[in-house]
A tleap script that builds the chain and sets N, CA, C and O, in Angstrom:
source leaprc.protein.ff14SB
mol = sequence {
  NMET ALA TRP VAL LEU LEU VAL VAL SER GLY
  LEU LEU GLU THR ALA TRP ALA THR ALA LEU
  SER LYS THR GLU GLY PHE THR ARG LEU TRP
  PRO SER LEU ILE PHE ILE VAL THR LEU VAL
  LEU SER MET ILE GLY LEU ALA LEU ALA LEU
  ARG SER ILE PRO VAL GLY THR GLY TYR ALA
  ILE TRP VAL GLY ILE GLY ALA VAL GLY THR
  ALA ILE VAL GLY MET THR TRP LEU GLY GLU
  GLY VAL SER ILE ALA LYS ILE PHE CYS LEU
  LEU LEU LEU VAL SER GLY ILE VAL GLY LEU
  LYS LEU LEU CHIE
}
set mol.1.N position { -0.663 17.335 -7.313 }
set mol.1.CA position { 0.196 17.015 -6.189 }
set mol.1.C position { -0.466 16.005 -5.243 }
set mol.1.O position { 0.201 15.131 -4.690 }
set mol.2.N position { -1.785 16.137 -5.065 }
set mol.2.CA position { -2.501 15.223 -4.166 }
set mol.2.C position { -2.397 13.783 -4.648 }
set mol.2.O position { -2.274 12.861 -3.842 }
set mol.3.N position { -2.447 13.591 -5.972 }
set mol.3.CA position { -2.377 12.227 -6.508 }
set mol.3.C position { -0.995 11.624 -6.300 }
set mol.3.O position { -0.872 10.430 -6.026 }
set mol.4.N position { 0.036 12.438 -6.428 }
set mol.4.CA position { 1.400 11.959 -6.172 }
set mol.4.C position { 1.537 11.557 -4.702 }
set mol.4.O position { 2.101 10.508 -4.389 }
set mol.5.N position { 1.020 12.391 -3.812 }
set mol.5.CA position { 1.047 12.065 -2.385 }
set mol.5.C position { 0.295 10.769 -2.099 }
set mol.5.O position { 0.731 9.953 -1.287 }
set mol.6.N position { -0.828 10.590 -2.768 }
set mol.6.CA position { -1.620 9.385 -2.555 }
set mol.6.C position { -0.867 8.131 -3.001 }
set mol.6.O position { -0.866 7.122 -2.295 }
set mol.7.N position { -0.233 8.194 -4.161 }
set mol.7.CA position { 0.526 7.044 -4.657 }
set mol.7.C position { 1.714 6.747 -3.744 }
set mol.7.O position { 1.952 5.591 -3.397 }
set mol.8.N position { 2.457 7.776 -3.355 }
set mol.8.CA position { 3.597 7.580 -2.460 }
set mol.8.C position { 3.126 7.011 -1.120 }
set mol.8.O position { 3.780 6.136 -0.552 }
set mol.9.N position { 2.005 7.500 -0.623 }
set mol.9.CA position { 1.456 6.986 0.634 }
set mol.9.C position { 1.039 5.528 0.506 }
set mol.9.O position { 1.202 4.751 1.446 }
set mol.10.N position { 0.503 5.153 -0.646 }
set mol.10.CA position { 0.163 3.746 -0.891 }
set mol.10.C position { 1.403 2.874 -0.925 }
set mol.10.O position { 1.392 1.754 -0.413 }
set mol.11.N position { 2.470 3.376 -1.521 }
set mol.11.CA position { 3.726 2.627 -1.538 }
set mol.11.C position { 4.310 2.507 -0.131 }
set mol.11.O position { 4.887 1.479 0.225 }
set mol.12.N position { 4.153 3.567 0.664 }
set mol.12.CA position { 4.594 3.502 2.060 }
set mol.12.C position { 3.755 2.502 2.849 }
set mol.12.O position { 4.248 1.895 3.799 }
set mol.13.N position { 2.493 2.327 2.465 }
set mol.13.CA position { 1.680 1.295 3.103 }
set mol.13.C position { 2.282 -0.085 2.846 }
set mol.13.O position { 2.312 -0.934 3.737 }
set mol.14.N position { 2.759 -0.300 1.629 }
set mol.14.CA position { 3.451 -1.548 1.319 }
set mol.14.C position { 4.669 -1.715 2.228 }
set mol.14.O position { 4.923 -2.806 2.737 }
set mol.15.N position { 5.415 -0.635 2.428 }
set mol.15.CA position { 6.616 -0.693 3.270 }
set mol.15.C position { 6.257 -1.022 4.713 }
set mol.15.O position { 6.907 -1.864 5.333 }
set mol.16.N position { 5.230 -0.369 5.258 }
set mol.16.CA position { 4.924 -0.650 6.663 }
set mol.16.C position { 4.312 -2.021 6.864 }
set mol.16.O position { 4.554 -2.662 7.886 }
set mol.17.N position { 3.525 -2.482 5.905 }
set mol.17.CA position { 2.965 -3.830 6.024 }
set mol.17.C position { 4.070 -4.885 5.969 }
set mol.17.O position { 4.049 -5.858 6.722 }
set mol.18.N position { 5.022 -4.682 5.080 }
set mol.18.CA position { 6.150 -5.608 4.970 }
set mol.18.C position { 7.000 -5.571 6.236 }
set mol.18.O position { 7.397 -6.615 6.753 }
set mol.19.N position { 7.280 -4.363 6.734 }
set mol.19.CA position { 8.066 -4.240 7.967 }
set mol.19.C position { 7.332 -4.885 9.142 }
set mol.19.O position { 7.954 -5.532 9.984 }
set mol.20.N position { 6.019 -4.709 9.198 }
set mol.20.CA position { 5.236 -5.305 10.280 }
set mol.20.C position { 5.405 -6.819 10.312 }
set mol.20.O position { 5.465 -7.427 11.380 }
set mol.21.N position { 5.478 -7.414 9.133 }
set mol.21.CA position { 5.634 -8.872 9.090 }
set mol.21.C position { 6.999 -9.323 9.607 }
set mol.21.O position { 7.184 -10.493 9.943 }
set mol.22.N position { 7.940 -8.404 9.669 }
set mol.22.CA position { 9.297 -8.733 10.124 }
set mol.22.C position { 9.568 -8.337 11.570 }
set mol.22.O position { 10.652 -8.612 12.084 }
set mol.23.N position { 8.608 -7.697 12.242 }
set mol.23.CA position { 8.845 -7.228 13.615 }
set mol.23.C position { 8.830 -8.351 14.645 }
set mol.23.O position { 9.344 -8.182 15.751 }
set mol.24.N position { 8.250 -9.486 14.297 }
set mol.24.CA position { 8.092 -10.610 15.234 }
set mol.24.C position { 7.450 -10.138 16.536 }
set mol.24.O position { 7.984 -10.321 17.630 }
set mol.25.N position { 6.266 -9.515 16.365 }
set mol.25.CA position { 5.535 -9.026 17.537 }
set mol.25.C position { 6.205 -7.840 18.197 }
set mol.25.O position { 6.136 -7.680 19.416 }
set mol.26.N position { 6.844 -7.020 17.409 }
set mol.26.CA position { 7.561 -5.827 17.874 }
set mol.26.C position { 8.712 -6.172 18.820 }
set mol.26.O position { 9.030 -5.406 19.730 }
set mol.27.N position { 9.327 -7.324 18.597 }
set mol.27.CA position { 10.496 -7.710 19.392 }
set mol.27.C position { 11.797 -7.399 18.661 }
set mol.27.O position { 12.873 -7.502 19.250 }
set mol.28.N position { 11.716 -7.021 17.391 }
set mol.28.CA position { 12.919 -6.671 16.621 }
set mol.28.C position { 12.920 -5.161 16.392 }
set mol.28.O position { 11.952 -4.604 15.875 }
set mol.29.N position { 14.014 -4.505 16.779 }
set mol.29.CA position { 14.083 -3.042 16.788 }
set mol.29.C position { 13.932 -2.426 15.402 }
set mol.29.O position { 13.030 -1.618 15.186 }
set mol.30.N position { 14.803 -2.794 14.454 }
set mol.30.CA position { 14.817 -2.089 13.167 }
set mol.30.C position { 13.538 -2.279 12.354 }
set mol.30.O position { 13.013 -1.299 11.827 }
set mol.31.N position { 13.025 -3.484 12.232 }
set mol.31.CA position { 11.736 -3.595 11.530 }
set mol.31.C position { 10.620 -2.812 12.235 }
set mol.31.O position { 9.736 -2.259 11.581 }
set mol.32.N position { 10.668 -2.770 13.565 }
set mol.32.CA position { 9.657 -2.024 14.318 }
set mol.32.C position { 9.767 -0.527 14.053 }
set mol.32.O position { 8.755 0.150 13.871 }
set mol.33.N position { 10.989 -0.012 14.030 }
set mol.33.CA position { 11.192 1.415 13.731 }
set mol.33.C position { 10.784 1.747 12.300 }
set mol.33.O position { 10.153 2.775 12.054 }
set mol.34.N position { 11.141 0.883 11.362 }
set mol.34.CA position { 10.739 1.096 9.959 }
set mol.34.C position { 9.221 1.090 9.859 }
set mol.34.O position { 8.640 1.921 9.160 }
set mol.35.N position { 8.577 0.160 10.553 }
set mol.35.CA position { 7.114 0.109 10.568 }
set mol.35.C position { 6.533 1.435 11.054 }
set mol.35.O position { 5.668 2.011 10.394 }
set mol.36.N position { 7.001 1.919 12.200 }
set mol.36.CA position { 6.441 3.138 12.797 }
set mol.36.C position { 6.635 4.344 11.881 }
set mol.36.O position { 5.699 5.109 11.650 }
set mol.37.N position { 7.845 4.514 11.362 }
set mol.37.CA position { 8.142 5.674 10.516 }
set mol.37.C position { 7.329 5.635 9.230 }
set mol.37.O position { 6.738 6.643 8.842 }
set mol.38.N position { 7.290 4.482 8.563 }
set mol.38.CA position { 6.555 4.410 7.292 }
set mol.38.C position { 5.044 4.497 7.518 }
set mol.38.O position { 4.327 5.035 6.675 }
set mol.39.N position { 4.558 3.978 8.634 }
set mol.39.CA position { 3.130 4.098 8.953 }
set mol.39.C position { 2.744 5.564 9.135 }
set mol.39.O position { 1.755 6.026 8.568 }
set mol.40.N position { 3.529 6.289 9.928 }
set mol.40.CA position { 3.229 7.702 10.174 }
set mol.40.C position { 3.300 8.499 8.878 }
set mol.40.O position { 2.412 9.303 8.594 }
set mol.41.N position { 4.346 8.282 8.093 }
set mol.41.CA position { 4.468 9.012 6.819 }
set mol.41.C position { 3.327 8.669 5.865 }
set mol.41.O position { 2.812 9.545 5.170 }
set mol.42.N position { 2.935 7.406 5.830 }
set mol.42.CA position { 1.839 6.984 4.971 }
set mol.42.C position { 0.531 7.664 5.372 }
set mol.42.O position { -0.222 8.123 4.514 }
set mol.43.N position { 0.267 7.728 6.661 }
set mol.43.CA position { -0.961 8.360 7.147 }
set mol.43.C position { -0.957 9.863 6.906 }
set mol.43.O position { -1.982 10.439 6.543 }
set mol.44.N position { 0.190 10.496 7.106 }
set mol.44.CA position { 0.282 11.938 6.846 }
set mol.44.C position { 0.022 12.213 5.375 }
set mol.44.O position { -0.738 13.120 5.034 }
set mol.45.N position { 0.653 11.429 4.498 }
set mol.45.CA position { 0.433 11.621 3.062 }
set mol.45.C position { -1.012 11.397 2.666 }
set mol.45.O position { -1.563 12.151 1.864 }
set mol.46.N position { -1.633 10.359 3.227 }
set mol.46.CA position { -3.041 10.100 2.936 }
set mol.46.C position { -3.903 11.268 3.404 }
set mol.46.O position { -4.786 11.724 2.678 }
set mol.47.N position { -3.647 11.747 4.605 }
set mol.47.CA position { -4.429 12.864 5.137 }
set mol.47.C position { -4.302 14.106 4.263 }
set mol.47.O position { -5.289 14.792 3.999 }
set mol.48.N position { -3.093 14.385 3.819 }
set mol.48.CA position { -2.886 15.555 2.954 }
set mol.48.C position { -3.565 15.372 1.600 }
set mol.48.O position { -4.155 16.312 1.067 }
set mol.49.N position { -3.485 14.169 1.045 }
set mol.49.CA position { -4.118 13.909 -0.251 }
set mol.49.C position { -5.634 14.040 -0.154 }
set mol.49.O position { -6.282 14.491 -1.097 }
set mol.50.N position { -6.198 13.645 0.989 }
set mol.50.CA position { -7.653 13.689 1.147 }
set mol.50.C position { -8.198 15.102 1.310 }
set mol.50.O position { -9.411 15.295 1.399 }
set mol.51.N position { -7.320 16.078 1.350 }
set mol.51.CA position { -7.778 17.473 1.327 }
set mol.51.C position { -8.453 17.804 -0.002 }
set mol.51.O position { -9.363 18.631 -0.054 }
set mol.52.N position { -7.997 17.147 -1.085 }
set mol.52.CA position { -8.565 17.483 -2.395 }
set mol.52.C position { -9.089 16.275 -3.165 }
set mol.52.O position { -9.621 16.434 -4.264 }
set mol.53.N position { -8.951 15.085 -2.616 }
set mol.53.CA position { -9.482 13.871 -3.237 }
set mol.53.C position { -10.581 13.352 -2.325 }
set mol.53.O position { -10.379 13.270 -1.114 }
set mol.54.N position { -11.743 12.997 -2.872 }
set mol.54.CA position { -12.811 12.462 -2.016 }
set mol.54.C position { -12.339 11.241 -1.233 }
set mol.54.O position { -11.566 10.429 -1.741 }
set mol.55.N position { -12.811 11.117 0.008 }
set mol.55.CA position { -12.320 10.075 0.908 }
set mol.55.C position { -12.574 8.673 0.354 }
set mol.55.O position { -11.710 7.806 0.484 }
set mol.56.N position { -13.712 8.432 -0.247 }
set mol.56.CA position { -13.997 7.094 -0.770 }
set mol.56.C position { -13.020 6.695 -1.862 }
set mol.56.O position { -12.490 5.584 -1.855 }
set mol.57.N position { -12.786 7.593 -2.788 }
set mol.57.CA position { -11.847 7.336 -3.882 }
set mol.57.C position { -10.421 7.247 -3.359 }
set mol.57.O position { -9.697 6.305 -3.685 }
set mol.58.N position { -10.016 8.213 -2.558 }
set mol.58.CA position { -8.643 8.252 -2.061 }
set mol.58.C position { -8.295 7.058 -1.204 }
set mol.58.O position { -7.231 6.461 -1.368 }
set mol.59.N position { -9.183 6.702 -0.288 }
set mol.59.CA position { -8.905 5.586 0.597 }
set mol.59.C position { -8.848 4.269 -0.182 }
set mol.59.O position { -7.972 3.438 0.056 }
set mol.60.N position { -9.781 4.089 -1.107 }
set mol.60.CA position { -9.792 2.854 -1.898 }
set mol.60.C position { -8.510 2.719 -2.727 }
set mol.60.O position { -7.946 1.629 -2.826 }
set mol.61.N position { -8.060 3.808 -3.312 }
set mol.61.CA position { -6.830 3.766 -4.109 }
set mol.61.C position { -5.624 3.512 -3.207 }
set mol.61.O position { -4.748 2.721 -3.557 }
set mol.62.N position { -5.571 4.169 -2.059 }
set mol.62.CA position { -4.468 3.989 -1.106 }
set mol.62.C position { -4.378 2.534 -0.658 }
set mol.62.O position { -3.305 1.931 -0.679 }
set mol.63.N position { -5.515 1.981 -0.253 }
set mol.63.CA position { -5.540 0.586 0.179 }
set mol.63.C position { -5.169 -0.347 -0.973 }
set mol.63.O position { -4.425 -1.309 -0.782 }
set mol.64.N position { -5.684 -0.064 -2.159 }
set mol.64.CA position { -5.392 -0.908 -3.320 }
set mol.64.C position { -3.918 -0.927 -3.661 }
set mol.64.O position { -3.347 -1.988 -3.910 }
set mol.65.N position { -3.299 0.245 -3.673 }
set mol.65.CA position { -1.861 0.308 -3.956 }
set mol.65.C position { -1.090 -0.479 -2.890 }
set mol.65.O position { -0.182 -1.244 -3.215 }
set mol.66.N position { -1.453 -0.288 -1.628 }
set mol.66.CA position { -0.779 -1.011 -0.552 }
set mol.66.C position { -0.978 -2.511 -0.646 }
set mol.66.O position { -0.041 -3.280 -0.431 }
set mol.67.N position { -2.196 -2.932 -0.966 }
set mol.67.CA position { -2.479 -4.366 -1.051 }
set mol.67.C position { -1.747 -5.015 -2.211 }
set mol.67.O position { -1.138 -6.073 -2.052 }
set mol.68.N position { -1.805 -4.389 -3.370 }
set mol.68.CA position { -1.110 -4.939 -4.543 }
set mol.68.C position { 0.394 -4.931 -4.308 }
set mol.68.O position { 1.076 -5.915 -4.594 }
set mol.69.N position { 0.907 -3.828 -3.790 }
set mol.69.CA position { 2.344 -3.745 -3.530 }
set mol.69.C position { 2.818 -4.785 -2.528 }
set mol.69.O position { 3.862 -5.409 -2.718 }
set mol.70.N position { 2.050 -4.970 -1.462 }
set mol.70.CA position { 2.425 -5.950 -0.445 }
set mol.70.C position { 2.374 -7.370 -1.001 }
set mol.70.O position { 3.239 -8.191 -0.698 }
set mol.71.N position { 1.371 -7.653 -1.807 }
set mol.71.CA position { 1.279 -8.985 -2.426 }
set mol.71.C position { 2.466 -9.229 -3.361 }
set mol.71.O position { 3.018 -10.328 -3.394 }
set mol.72.N position { 2.851 -8.210 -4.112 }
set mol.72.CA position { 3.994 -8.350 -5.022 }
set mol.72.C position { 5.285 -8.565 -4.232 }
set mol.72.O position { 6.094 -9.421 -4.590 }
set mol.73.N position { 5.483 -7.795 -3.162 }
set mol.73.CA position { 6.666 -7.982 -2.320 }
set mol.73.C position { 6.679 -9.393 -1.751 }
set mol.73.O position { 7.714 -10.059 -1.744 }
set mol.74.N position { 5.534 -9.842 -1.280 }
set mol.74.CA position { 5.453 -11.195 -0.723 }
set mol.74.C position { 5.823 -12.269 -1.728 }
set mol.74.O position { 6.560 -13.204 -1.417 }
set mol.75.N position { 5.302 -12.122 -2.932 }
set mol.75.CA position { 5.583 -13.128 -3.963 }
set mol.75.C position { 7.005 -13.016 -4.494 }
set mol.75.O position { 7.609 -14.022 -4.868 }
set mol.76.N position { 7.541 -11.800 -4.531 }
set mol.76.CA position { 8.861 -11.579 -5.122 }
set mol.76.C position { 10.000 -11.868 -4.155 }
set mol.76.O position { 10.979 -12.518 -4.522 }
set mol.77.N position { 9.877 -11.388 -2.918 }
set mol.77.CA position { 11.000 -11.469 -1.991 }
set mol.77.C position { 10.759 -12.284 -0.732 }
set mol.77.O position { 11.713 -12.632 -0.036 }
set mol.78.N position { 9.507 -12.596 -0.425 }
set mol.78.CA position { 9.238 -13.271 0.843 }
set mol.78.C position { 8.819 -14.728 0.685 }
set mol.78.O position { 8.387 -15.362 1.648 }
set mol.79.N position { 8.944 -15.249 -0.510 }
set mol.79.CA position { 8.704 -16.666 -0.731 }
set mol.79.C position { 7.248 -17.094 -0.766 }
set mol.79.O position { 6.954 -18.284 -0.656 }
set mol.80.N position { 6.337 -16.154 -0.918 }
set mol.80.CA position { 4.929 -16.520 -1.034 }
set mol.80.C position { 4.669 -17.091 -2.420 }
set mol.80.O position { 5.332 -16.712 -3.386 }
set mol.81.N position { 3.724 -17.982 -2.518 }
set mol.81.CA position { 3.438 -18.642 -3.783 }
set mol.81.C position { 2.930 -17.683 -4.862 }
set mol.81.O position { 2.248 -16.698 -4.581 }
set mol.82.N position { 3.286 -18.005 -6.089 }
set mol.82.CA position { 2.841 -17.244 -7.248 }
set mol.82.C position { 2.015 -18.176 -8.122 }
set mol.82.O position { 2.388 -19.326 -8.355 }
set mol.83.N position { 0.897 -17.668 -8.595 }
set mol.83.CA position { 0.074 -18.452 -9.512 }
set mol.83.C position { -0.592 -17.512 -10.506 }
set mol.83.O position { -0.683 -16.306 -10.280 }
set mol.84.N position { -1.046 -18.075 -11.589 }
set mol.84.CA position { -1.775 -17.286 -12.585 }
set mol.84.C position { -3.019 -16.673 -11.955 }
set mol.84.O position { -3.356 -15.523 -12.234 }
set mol.85.N position { -3.698 -17.435 -11.111 }
set mol.85.CA position { -4.909 -16.928 -10.464 }
set mol.85.C position { -4.601 -15.712 -9.588 }
set mol.85.O position { -5.347 -14.733 -9.611 }
set mol.86.N position { -3.504 -15.762 -8.813 }
set mol.86.CA position { -3.127 -14.622 -7.975 }
set mol.86.C position { -2.798 -13.404 -8.825 }
set mol.86.O position { -3.226 -12.291 -8.519 }
set mol.87.N position { -2.042 -13.617 -9.885 }
set mol.87.CA position { -1.685 -12.502 -10.764 }
set mol.87.C position { -2.934 -11.906 -11.397 }
set mol.87.O position { -3.053 -10.686 -11.502 }
set mol.88.N position { -3.858 -12.749 -11.815 }
set mol.88.CA position { -5.112 -12.276 -12.397 }
set mol.88.C position { -5.881 -11.422 -11.386 }
set mol.88.O position { -6.391 -10.356 -11.730 }
set mol.89.N position { -5.964 -11.890 -10.149 }
set mol.89.CA position { -6.677 -11.135 -9.112 }
set mol.89.C position { -6.000 -9.796 -8.830 }
set mol.89.O position { -6.677 -8.788 -8.628 }
set mol.90.N position { -4.674 -9.782 -8.817 }
set mol.90.CA position { -3.964 -8.513 -8.628 }
set mol.90.C position { -4.221 -7.564 -9.788 }
set mol.90.O position { -4.358 -6.357 -9.587 }
set mol.91.N position { -4.287 -8.101 -10.996 }
set mol.91.CA position { -4.610 -7.264 -12.157 }
set mol.91.C position { -6.024 -6.702 -12.054 }
set mol.91.O position { -6.275 -5.577 -12.485 }
set mol.92.N position { -6.938 -7.467 -11.494 }
set mol.92.CA position { -8.289 -6.946 -11.257 }
set mol.92.C position { -8.256 -5.771 -10.283 }
set mol.92.O position { -8.938 -4.768 -10.488 }
set mol.93.N position { -7.455 -5.902 -9.216 }
set mol.93.CA position { -7.311 -4.794 -8.277 }
set mol.93.C position { -6.718 -3.561 -8.955 }
set mol.93.O position { -7.199 -2.445 -8.757 }
set mol.94.N position { -5.682 -3.768 -9.747 }
set mol.94.CA position { -5.053 -2.643 -10.459 }
set mol.94.C position { -6.068 -1.980 -11.389 }
set mol.94.O position { -6.124 -0.753 -11.469 }
set mol.95.N position { -6.871 -2.786 -12.093 }
set mol.95.CA position { -7.864 -2.190 -12.995 }
set mol.95.C position { -8.892 -1.388 -12.201 }
set mol.95.O position { -9.366 -0.358 -12.680 }
set mol.96.N position { -9.243 -1.837 -11.005 }
set mol.96.CA position { -10.144 -1.077 -10.160 }
set mol.96.C position { -9.532 0.241 -9.700 }
set mol.96.O position { -10.209 1.268 -9.662 }
set mol.97.N position { -8.260 0.205 -9.355 }
set mol.97.CA position { -7.553 1.425 -8.936 }
set mol.97.C position { -7.509 2.419 -10.094 }
set mol.97.O position { -7.815 3.599 -9.917 }
set mol.98.N position { -7.136 1.950 -11.258 }
set mol.98.CA position { -7.082 2.832 -12.444 }
set mol.98.C position { -8.479 3.367 -12.758 }
set mol.98.O position { -8.648 4.547 -13.065 }
set mol.99.N position { -9.467 2.490 -12.678 }
set mol.99.CA position { -10.839 2.918 -12.949 }
set mol.99.C position { -11.292 4.017 -12.006 }
set mol.99.O position { -11.911 4.986 -12.445 }
set mol.100.N position { -10.999 3.887 -10.721 }
set mol.100.CA position { -11.375 4.928 -9.763 }
set mol.100.C position { -10.700 6.250 -10.093 }
set mol.100.O position { -11.317 7.310 -9.994 }
set mol.101.N position { -9.445 6.186 -10.481 }
set mol.101.CA position { -8.734 7.410 -10.844 }
set mol.101.C position { -9.351 8.046 -12.088 }
set mol.101.O position { -9.560 9.259 -12.137 }
set mol.102.N position { -9.638 7.225 -13.081 }
set mol.102.CA position { -10.195 7.777 -14.329 }
set mol.102.C position { -11.600 8.338 -14.134 }
set mol.102.O position { -11.984 9.285 -14.821 }
set mol.103.N position { -12.364 7.773 -13.216 }
set mol.103.CA position { -13.720 8.241 -12.971 }
set mol.103.C position { -13.793 9.415 -12.010 }
set mol.103.O position { -14.866 9.982 -11.801 }
set mol.104.N position { -12.681 9.778 -11.433 }
set mol.104.CA position { -12.654 10.888 -10.468 }
set mol.104.C position { -12.911 12.202 -11.163 }
set mol.104.O position { -12.927 13.250 -10.517 }
savepdb mol mol.pdb
quit
């Protein structure tokens, strides 16, 4: 259950990071509310997952999922550039996330 919470919390990190980019300095209501709600839920899930997952492993996986997810959202829906080099680097991050899980 802790691993499911960790993955969901990492995906929520993607949601809050994306919403943060749309708040325009917290001047837009709905992106700001989405940011706050997803941030709180992400932190709660991370905290609960860290009850049974070591903090170094859990935090690294949480950040990795959020970083990869946010980069994918940026490239897919927000018009950020896509390149083979970027995809390769994201695959390196994913391999690190999988490696941490397998070594746990």
